[in-house]
MDTraj code that builds the backbone (N, CA, C; nanometers):
import mdtraj as md
import numpy as np

residues = "MET ALA ASP TRP ALA PRO VAL PHE VAL GLY LEU ALA LEU PHE ILE LEU LEU SER PRO GLY LEU LEU PHE GLN ILE PRO GLY LYS GLY ARG ILE VAL ASP PHE GLY SER PHE GLN THR SER GLY ALA SER MET LEU ILE HIS ALA VAL ILE TYR PHE ALA LEU ILE THR ILE LEU LEU LEU ALA VAL ARG VAL GLN VAL PHE LEU GLY".split()
xyz = np.array([
    [-0.1462, -2.2996, -1.4791],
    [-0.2282, -2.1941, -1.4226],
    [-0.1399, -2.0823, -1.3678],
    [-0.1866, -1.9631, -1.3826],
    [-0.1109, -1.8478, -1.3352],
    [-0.1590, -1.8070, -1.1952],
    [-0.0657, -1.7643, -1.1154],
    [-0.0976, -1.7164, -0.9805],
    [-0.1269, -1.5673, -0.9888],
    [-0.2499, -1.5271, -0.9573],
    [-0.2935, -1.3885, -0.9688],
    [-0.2785, -1.3101, -0.8393],
    [-0.2271, -1.3713, -0.7348],
    [-0.2145, -1.3030, -0.6055],
    [-0.1274, -1.1775, -0.6131],
    [-0.0110, -1.1797, -0.6785],
    [0.0687, -1.0562, -0.6841],
    [-0.0059, -0.9404, -0.7495],
    [-0.0864, -0.9706, -0.8498],
    [-0.1616, -0.8652, -0.9182],
    [-0.2675, -0.8064, -0.8259],
    [-0.3491, -0.8927, -0.7640],
    [-0.4579, -0.8456, -0.6786],
    [-0.4073, -0.7786, -0.5513],
    [-0.3075, -0.8378, -0.4878],
    [-0.2531, -0.7808, -0.3646],
    [-0.1835, -0.6480, -0.3950],
    [-0.1067, -0.6430, -0.5011],
    [-0.0389, -0.5194, -0.5385],
    [-0.1367, -0.4080, -0.5724],
    [-0.2430, -0.4391, -0.6453],
    [-0.3428, -0.3390, -0.6803],
    [-0.4171, -0.2886, -0.5568],
    [-0.4591, -0.3797, -0.4696],
    [-0.5312, -0.3393, -0.3488],
    [-0.4438, -0.2528, -0.2581],
    [-0.3187, -0.2929, -0.2385],
    [-0.2292, -0.2133, -0.1545],
    [-0.1977, -0.0782, -0.2175],
    [-0.1833, -0.0735, -0.3501],
    [-0.1559, 0.0527, -0.4175],
    [-0.2709, 0.1511, -0.3968],
    [-0.3936, 0.1027, -0.4091],
    [-0.5099, 0.1893, -0.3908],
    [-0.5218, 0.2331, -0.2455],
    [-0.5079, 0.1396, -0.1520],
    [-0.5253, 0.1726, -0.0109],
    [-0.4126, 0.2586, 0.0454],
    [-0.2917, 0.2432, -0.0072],
    [-0.1773, 0.3145, 0.0488],
    [-0.1339, 0.4355, -0.0339],
    [-0.2181, 0.4805, -0.1250],
    [-0.1860, 0.6039, -0.1976],
    [-0.1872, 0.7197, -0.0985],
    [-0.0770, 0.7939, -0.0873],
    [-0.0710, 0.9018, 0.0119],
    [-0.1808, 1.0057, -0.0100],
    [-0.2554, 1.0334, 0.0958],
    [-0.3593, 1.1340, 0.0906],
    [-0.4967, 1.0809, 0.0569],
    [-0.5069, 0.9581, 0.0056],
    [-0.6377, 0.9052, -0.0304],
    [-0.7179, 0.8698, 0.0942],
    [-0.6710, 0.7742, 0.1720],
    [-0.7365, 0.7404, 0.2982],
    [-0.6688, 0.8091, 0.4155],
    [-0.5361, 0.8040, 0.4150],
    [-0.4595, 0.8674, 0.5219],
    [-0.3241, 0.9081, 0.4668],
    [-0.2561, 0.9922, 0.5417],
    [-0.1227, 1.0385, 0.5022],
    [-0.0339, 1.0429, 0.6254],
    [0.0790, 0.9746, 0.6158],
    [0.1778, 0.9745, 0.7237],
    [0.3074, 1.0293, 0.6657],
    [0.3721, 1.1299, 0.7104],
    [0.3286, 1.2309, 0.8067],
    [0.2372, 1.3312, 0.7380],
    [0.1422, 1.3827, 0.8137],
    [0.0480, 1.4800, 0.7609],
    [0.1070, 1.6198, 0.7591],
    [0.0304, 1.7129, 0.7098],
    [0.0773, 1.8523, 0.7030],
    [0.0846, 1.9158, 0.8411],
    [-0.0192, 1.8952, 0.9253],
    [-0.0198, 1.9579, 1.0572],
    [-0.0089, 1.8585, 1.1713],
    [-0.0376, 1.7328, 1.1437],
    [-0.0345, 1.6282, 1.2460],
    [0.0477, 1.5103, 1.1954],
    [0.0604, 1.4103, 1.2802],
    [0.1343, 1.2909, 1.2385],
    [0.0569, 1.2159, 1.1307],
    [-0.0758, 1.2034, 1.1480],
    [-0.1599, 1.1338, 1.0517],
    [-0.2744, 1.2260, 1.0116],
    [-0.2912, 1.2472, 0.8812],
    [-0.4057, 1.3203, 0.8271],
    [-0.4932, 1.2211, 0.7522],
    [-0.6237, 1.2335, 0.7680],
    [-0.7174, 1.1436, 0.7010],
    [-0.7913, 1.2183, 0.5905],
    [-0.7895, 1.1609, 0.4693],
    [-0.8630, 1.2156, 0.3568],
    [-0.8224, 1.3546, 0.3155],
    [-0.6956, 1.3869, 0.3207],
    [-0.6510, 1.5225, 0.2881],
    [-0.6349, 1.5452, 0.1383],
    [-0.6182, 1.4405, 0.0593],
    [-0.5944, 1.4472, -0.0847],
    [-0.4744, 1.5343, -0.1193],
    [-0.3772, 1.5410, -0.0285],
    [-0.2520, 1.6115, -0.0526],
    [-0.1378, 1.5150, -0.0229],
    [-0.0211, 1.5448, -0.0728],
    [0.0928, 1.4572, -0.0497],
    [0.2209, 1.5399, -0.0409],
    [0.3241, 1.4762, 0.0081],
    [0.4562, 1.5388, 0.0157],
    [0.5606, 1.4310, -0.0118],
    [0.6829, 1.4730, -0.0268],
    [0.7898, 1.3771, -0.0533],
    [0.8101, 1.2791, 0.0603],
    [0.8014, 1.3292, 0.1837],
    [0.8195, 1.2411, 0.2996],
    [0.7078, 1.1381, 0.3086],
    [0.5848, 1.1800, 0.2807],
    [0.4744, 1.0844, 0.2885],
    [0.4831, 0.9808, 0.1771],
    [0.5307, 1.0195, 0.0586],
    [0.5487, 0.9218, -0.0488],
    [0.6527, 0.8174, -0.0104],
    [0.7608, 0.8599, 0.0521],
    [0.8649, 0.7673, 0.0949],
    [0.8131, 0.6713, 0.2016],
    [0.7436, 0.7231, 0.2999],
    [0.6916, 0.6383, 0.4076],
    [0.5871, 0.5405, 0.3549],
    [0.4972, 0.5855, 0.2676],
    [0.3971, 0.4960, 0.2107],
    [0.4618, 0.3902, 0.1215],
    [0.5693, 0.4232, 0.0520],
    [0.6399, 0.3250, -0.0303],
    [0.7047, 0.2176, 0.0566],
    [0.7622, 0.2571, 0.1694],
    [0.8225, 0.1599, 0.2613],
    [0.7148, 0.0684, 0.3210],
    [0.6010, 0.1267, 0.3598],
    [0.4899, 0.0464, 0.4135],
    [0.4383, -0.0491, 0.3069],
    [0.4226, -0.0020, 0.1827],
    [0.3785, -0.0853, 0.0709],
    [0.4739, -0.2021, 0.0494],
    [0.6023, -0.1735, 0.0440],
    [0.7019, -0.2787, 0.0227],
    [0.6981, -0.3822, 0.1351],
    [0.6878, -0.3354, 0.2586],
    [0.6839, -0.4282, 0.3721],
    [0.5599, -0.5173, 0.3665],
    [0.4445, -0.4592, 0.3396],
    [0.3213, -0.5386, 0.3367],
    [0.3179, -0.6361, 0.2199],
    [0.3609, -0.5932, 0.1020],
    [0.3578, -0.6840, -0.0125],
    [0.4597, -0.7966, 0.0046],
    [0.5728, -0.7668, 0.0659],
    [0.6721, -0.8711, 0.0931],
    [0.6189, -0.9722, 0.1927],
    [0.5578, -0.9250, 0.2983],
    [0.5015, -1.0155, 0.3992],
    [0.3911, -1.1013, 0.3388],
    [0.2994, -1.0406, 0.2648],
    [0.1860, -1.1152, 0.2111],
    [0.2260, -1.2147, 0.1025],
    [0.3183, -1.1780, 0.0166],
    [0.3521, -1.2661, -0.0948],
    [0.4610, -1.3673, -0.0622],
    [0.5563, -1.3324, 0.0221],
    [0.6664, -1.4230, 0.0498],
    [0.6482, -1.5008, 0.1802],
    [0.6067, -1.4345, 0.2866],
    [0.5959, -1.5022, 0.4153],
    [0.4643, -1.5773, 0.4298],
    [0.3542, -1.5124, 0.3958],
    [0.2226, -1.5750, 0.4114],
    [0.1890, -1.6605, 0.2903],
    [0.2482, -1.6296, 0.1754],
    [0.2282, -1.6996, 0.0493],
    [0.0820, -1.6999, 0.0057],
    [0.0256, -1.5811, -0.0048],
    [-0.1098, -1.5664, -0.0556],
    [-0.1099, -1.6104, -0.2012],
    [-0.2074, -1.6962, -0.2385],
    [-0.2157, -1.7454, -0.3755],
    [-0.3592, -1.7374, -0.4235],
    [-0.3768, -1.6961, -0.5481],
    [-0.5084, -1.6898, -0.6118],
    [-0.4946, -1.7536, -0.7494],
    [-0.5630, -1.8643, -0.7706],
    [-0.5612, -1.9310, -0.8992],
    [-0.7002, -1.9208, -0.9623],
    [-0.7068, -1.8693, -1.0837],
    [-0.8325, -1.8554, -1.1552],
    [-0.8351, -1.9556, -1.2699],
    [-0.9488, -2.0154, -1.2903],
    [-0.9640, -2.1032, -1.4061],
    [-0.9749, -2.2418, -1.3752],
])
top = md.Topology()
chain = top.add_chain()
for i, resn in enumerate(residues, 1):
    res = top.add_residue(resn, chain, resSeq=i)
    for name in ("N", "CA", "C"):
        top.add_atom(name, md.element.get_by_symbol(name[0]), res)
traj = md.Trajectory(xyz[None], top)
């Protein structure tokens, strides 16, 4: 059986942490902008670091597993 957790967790985090979709850190005028649909190089870097930290914690430390079938 294949473990589908990396696929589901990675997809969910990618959607939720896309810069400008739900929030953007750092924002254009403030520290956090919500729903701006804009992005910058700094926000892409920060969101990538947050993504890496969360996926590492969920897959390696917590060991989230999803088995289908």
